N, C-alpha and C positions, 0 to 999 in steps of 0.2 A: 310412649308409656313404658316405664321400667318393668322388668320381669318381676320385681318384688311386689308389684300391685296385684298380681294374680294369686289365686288361692294356692297355698303351699302344696296341696295334693297334686296339682297339675303343672307346677313349675318345671318338673323334670321332663315333661313332654315338649317343652318349648326350647328350640335352639337359641342359644344366646351368642352374641358377637359374630353373626354371620357376615360374609363378605358380599358386597354388591357385585353382580356378575357383569362387570364392565370396568375398563380401565379409563380413568379420566385423562384428558389431554393436559400435558404439562406446559409451562411457559417455554417459549423458544425465542431465539434471536431473530431480529428483523434483518435479513441479509441483503446486501446491496452492492458491495464493491466489485464483484465479478462482472456485473452488468456493464462496467465501463470498458472492459477489455475487448479489443479487436481479436477475434478468434482466427487462428491460422492452423491449417492441417500440417502436422509434422510427418512427412512421408516416411514409409518403411525403407529399410535398406540403406540408410545414410548415417548410421551411428547414433550416438546419444546427444550430440551437440550440433547445432546448425548456426552458421553465421550469416546474418542478413546484411546487405549493403544498401545504403541510401545515398543517392546522388545529390550533390549540392548544386547551387546556381553559380553563374558567373557574376563577377563584380561589375556594376554598371560603369560605362565609359562616359566621362564628363569632360575630358580634355580633347580639344580638336587635334587632328592629325597635322603634323608639320609637313608642309609641301616640299621642303628641301630633302626630306627623307623618302619621298615617294619615288624610289628608284629600284632597280634590279627586279628580281622575280617576286620578292615578298612585299614590294611597295612600302617598305619601311615598317611593316607590321611584325610583331613578335608573337608566335603561336602561344596560345594559352590553353589551359585545361580546367575543367571543373573539379572540385574536390569531392571526396567521398567520406562517409563515416560508416562504421560497422557496429553492430550489436549482436550479442550471442544469446541464443536461447537453448537451454539444456533441459531435457526431460528427466523426470524422476517418477518412481512408482509410489502410489499411495493406495491405501485400502484398509479394510477392517472386516471382521467376521463375527458371527454368532452361531452357536450350535443349538439345535432344537431336537429333543426326543419326541417324535410324533405320537408315540403311544402314551407316555406319561403326561404330555402336555394336555391331553384330553380331560384330565382331572382338574385342570386349572379353571379359573373363574372367567377367562376370556379367551378369544382366539389369538394365541400367541404368535402364530405364523404371520398373520397380517400385521400384528403389532411390531414384530421384529423387522419386517420389511419397511414399515413406516419410519421406525427409529433409525434404521441404516440409511435410508434416503435423506432424512434430515441431517444426519451426521455428515454424509458425503457433501451435501450442498454447503453446510456451514464450514466444513474443512476447506473446500475450494475457495469460498468467500474469504476466509481468513488468510489463505495463501496469497490471494490477490491483494488484500489489504496490506499485508506485511511487505510485499514487493513494492507497492506504491510508497509506503511510508519510509521503508529502509532507504530508498533512493532519494525521495524529496526531503528527508531530514538529514541526508548525508552532506559531508563537506561543510558542516555548520555545527560547531561544538563549543565547548568551553574548557578552560583550564581547571583541573581538579586539585592540583597540589601547587602551592605557592613556592616559587624558587627561592632558595636561600641566598643565591648569588647568581649573576648572569651565567646562563648555560645554553648550549646549543640544542638541548632536548627539553620538551615540556610534556607533561602527562595530561591527556585530555579525556573527556567522557566517552568519546567515540571517534575512532579513526576511519569509519566507513565514509567513503567519498573522497578521502585524502590519499588512498592507496594507489590509484591509477590516474593516468593522464593521457590525453589523446595525442598520438603521434602517427603521422602518415595514415590517418583514417582509422586506426585501431587503438584500443585502449591498452596501454602498457604500464608496468609498475613504475611508480615514482622513483627517481634516482637522480644522481648528480648530472647525468646526461639527459634525463627527462624530468626536469624539476617542475614544481607547481608554485605559483605565487599565492601566499596566504597572508591574512592580517591577524596578528596576535595582539590583543588589546588595542592599542592605538597606532601601532606601527606595522609596516609591511616587511615580510621576510620571504626567503626562498626555501621551500620545503624540498628536501633531498632524500628522505627516507621515512618509513613508518614501521612500527612493530606492535603487534597485538599482545595484550597481557595473557599470561597462561591461565589466569582466572579472570573471567569477564565480570567487571564491576560496573559496567555502563548502566546508567539510568534508563537507557533505551534498549536494553538487552532483549526485552520481550518483542521488540519491533525490528530486530536485526542489528542493533547497535553493538559495538565491540570496543571496550576501553583499550587504551594503548598509549604509545609514545610517538611523538612527532620529532624528527630530527631536522634541524634547520642548518643552512649553510653558514650562519653567523649566530653568535650568542644572543639569546633573548634577554631583554632587560628585566629586572625584578618587577618594575612597574607594570610591564606588559604580561609577565608570567605570574600574575597574582590569581589565586583561585577565584573562579566566577567570571573572569574576563572572557569575552567572546573570541573564538578562533574560527575564522571564515575563509574559505577558499575563494579565489577570484572567479572561479567557474561554478560556485555553489548554486543550487536551486534557491529560489526566493522563499524566505520564511518571513511572514509579516506578524508583528506583535503590536498590541495596543501601546500608544504613547512612544513608539519607536524604540522599544526595549531592545538592547543589543543581543541578549541571550536569554535562554529559558530561566536561568537562575535570577535574572533581574526583574522578572515579573512580580508585581505586588498586588495587593487587594485592590479591586476596582478595575483591573485590566481585563475588560470583558469584550466579547465580540460586539462589533458595532457596524453600522452601515458604511462608515468611511473605510473600514478595513475591507469590506466586501467590494466597494467601488474601486479601491486601490488594486485589489486582486484582479478584477475584471479589466481594468485599464492595462495592467501588466500583461495579461494573457492576450489582449487585443494588440498591444504594441509588438508582441512577438508573433502576431498573426496566427495564433492558435485557433483552429476551427472549432466552432461550438458544436453542440449535440442537439440537433433538431431545434435550433433557435436559441438555446441557452447553455450555459456551462453548468455542470453538475457539482453541487456542494454536498459532501457526505459529512455528517456531524451527528452528535448525540442530541437528545431532546433538550437537555438542560442548556447546552450551548445555544441551540436555536432560540430558546425562550429568552436568552440574554438580549436578543434584538428588541424585545418588548420594553427593556429598561433603557434603551438608547434614546436620547432626546431627538435625534433626527428621525428615528422611526416613529416616535410619538407625534412629531410635527407632521410627518407624512400622512398619518392616519387620524389626525385630530378631527373629531366630529364624525368619524366613521365607525362608531362602536357597533353598528349592525353588520359590519363586514365579516366575511368568513374568518379573516385573520384574528379578529378579536373574539368572535363567538366561539371559535374552535381552538384558539390559542396556537394556531399553526400557520406558518408561511410556506407556500408551495413554490411560487415563482415571484421573484422580485429583483429588480435592478439587473436583469439579464442573467440571473442565476436561478437554477432549479434546486431547491433545498430538499435533500433526501435524508430524512432522519433514519438512523440505524443504531441498533444496540451493539454493533461490532466496532464502533468508533473507539480508538485507543484511549485508555485512561491511564494516568500516571501520577503517582504520589512521590514527590522527592523525599528521600530518606532523611536528609539533613534538616531541611526547613519544614517538611510536612505539607508543602504546597501541592495542591491538586491541579495538575496541568491537563487541559483539554485541547484537542487539536482537530480542527476542521480542515478538510482538503477540498479545494475547488479544481476540477479537472476539465480539460477540453478533450476533443476527439483525438484518439491515438496515444493517450497518456499511458496505456498499459496494453501489452500484447499477451494473449494466451495461446500457447502452442498445444494442440491436442494430437496425441499419437494416433495415426491413421489405422494402425493395426490392432487397436484395442478391441477385445472381444473375439478375435480370430481364434479358431480352434479346428484341429484336424478331426475332432470327434463329430459324430452325427448327433447334434443336439435334438433333432426331431424324433429320435428313437429313445429319448428319455435318459440319455447318458448324463446330461446336465441341461440347465435352462439359463440362458443369458439374455438379458434385456438391456437395451441402451436408452438412456434418457439424458439429454443435455451433456453428451460426451462422457457420461458416467455409466459404467457397466455393472448391473446387478446380477449376481451369479447365485444360483441355487443348485447345490451339488446333491446328487442322489445318495442314499445311505450306503456307506461302505463298511459299516460294522457287521459283526456276525449275525446279529438279530435283524439287521436292516431297519433300524429304528431311528438313527440319528442323522439328520440332514444338516448341511452347512448353508447358511445364508450370508453372503458377502457382497461387498462393493469394491470396485477398483477403478482407479483413474491413472493414466500415464500421460504426463505432460508437464508444463512449466509455465511460469510467468516471467516476463522481463519488461523493463522500462527502457524504451529506446531513447537515444540522444537526438538532439537537433543542433549539433555544433555548427553545421554549415550555414544555418540561418543566423549569421552574425551581423554586427552593426554595419559592416561594409556592404552587405547585400540588402538588409532591412535596417534602415537608419535608427528605428525605434527599438530594435531588438536588444536583448541583454547578452552578456558574454556567457551566461550559464549553459552548461552542457544539456541540462534538462529543463525544458521550458513549458511543457504542456500541463503542468499543475502547480499550484501554490498552496503551501500549508499556512494556516492561521493558528497561532498559539495564543491561548488566553488562560486566565486563571479562574 
């Protein structure tokens, strides 16, 4: 009832436009990516970076020994050794804070102290989930790009959308910069070239900048033909992670309307993960994707055939697929979205992960203090390796407290170079094998 419906004489006694004494909950992201990470403690007293070493296997022996060489002390045998690979984990500091005046906050419409804590915790969890997402996508979209500027004449350099993944190559178990002495084999357009150098642009114009991409120039040992160096042509390293696209599109730029997620792409991804002997997660691989991409499965003819006559199934009643074809579908609002500036195409990317695809390093000394927190000097509480800190008032009136969160750690994506076709015949040459990105439109 409007205040104008009351008698004029009493309208002045009625408060108008009062606030409800509560704060309504806002929408939030459905976070998921951090759950894939294997957590490791980053010990104190070892600096900011730690290098992990993974031991490879020996190549199987299928050739019989030659009896004529069975002499001397070594019986004709040549000593061998297994290979190693190393990956580096670096910790960084993250955090945020809010101030609260305890006296003036009492005139507010709700308990702001609890509300601030809730918002800080949500921010912290979403921040770490986005760091995990960016680490995954930056690696598994790396070494797989496209030419952005058409060559006017054959040249030894081409400009690409992202040089990430092309900058380092494995040498003696460690990742080193690409150079003439440590080259990388790449395919530009339809031909194979030798990459000997990379350079990032001063101004990043990559379409993948939000996910760790960096535009730049690739330098090859021989001139690239104009046909290969045409804008839109794929540039792929011989050790690039797998990226699957509908209808075998060679690059992101070549996706067209109708290139949607389908069951065959999911089956191809599962087959590749199993060929690399990537362990699953409690019986299935995890697929992180947005809801619109997941519902593209319902338009797929193979999916319709699979569920024909099953309209009372949960899949059709709820419009949701949870586990199918050895894959656990995990819908999340944090799945990366990208609109290409030139064409206006909206690119969606699902990623299917196996166990060990991501490693989270948590600093073991987080929350340590020489102060006696039990005597009210400060309050620190740990939750999921995140430290929530409430500092006592330090102003002259002792009114303003600080509420903060902090986390020290990092995410890295380990390589599996030693699991090569010589050791596992069905394995790929990719450095990174434990996840596959599916791009669709």
